[in-house]
C-alpha positions as CSV (number, residue, x, y, z in Angstrom):
1,M,-29.0,0.3,80.0
2,A,-26.0,-1.6,78.9
3,A,-24.4,1.5,77.2
4,G,-24.3,3.2,80.6
5,F,-26.7,6.0,80.0
6,H,-29.3,7.3,82.4
7,R,-32.9,6.5,81.5
8,V,-33.8,10.2,81.4
9,Y,-31.1,10.9,78.8
10,V,-32.4,8.0,76.7
11,S,-36.0,9.2,77.1
12,R,-35.0,12.7,75.9
13,L,-33.2,11.3,72.9
14,E,-36.2,9.2,72.0
15,S,-38.6,12.2,72.3
16,G,-36.3,14.4,70.2
17,K,-35.7,16.9,73.0
18,W,-31.9,16.3,72.9
19,N,-29.5,15.4,70.1
20,V,-27.1,12.5,70.3
21,S,-23.4,12.7,69.6
22,L,-21.8,10.3,67.2
23,D,-19.7,8.9,70.1
24,N,-23.0,8.0,71.9
25,V,-24.5,6.6,68.7
26,E,-21.5,4.2,68.7
27,R,-22.0,3.3,72.4
28,I,-25.7,2.6,71.9
29,A,-25.1,0.5,68.8
30,S,-22.4,-1.5,70.6
31,A,-24.8,-2.2,73.4
32,L,-27.5,-3.3,71.0
33,G,-25.1,-5.3,68.9
34,V,-25.7,-3.5,65.6
35,D,-23.7,-1.2,63.3
36,P,-24.1,2.5,64.1
37,I,-25.4,3.2,60.6
38,E,-28.5,1.1,61.4
39,L,-29.5,3.6,64.1
40,L,-29.1,6.5,61.6
41,L,-31.1,5.1,58.7
42,H,-34.9,5.6,58.3
43,P,-36.7,2.4,59.1
44,R,-38.4,0.7,56.1
45,S,-42.1,0.5,56.4
46,S,-43.6,-2.9,56.0
47,S,-47.0,-1.5,55.0
48,P,-47.7,1.0,52.2
49,K,-48.4,4.6,53.2
50,A,-51.8,6.0,52.7
51,D,-50.5,8.3,49.9
52,D,-49.1,5.3,48.1
53,A,-52.4,3.4,48.2
54,T,-54.2,6.0,46.2
55,S,-51.7,6.3,43.4
């Protein structure tokens, strides 16, 4: 990974087993070429949720 993290560390972050520090959020964002805030926001869904379809 371009940010210099071991694959096991990234895997544990992705699975929610470990928490990430803000410093590491900045390193990951830099490697991905995005602003750090983009990694912290909830993704927008492109399809409606099942709950929304019944309302």
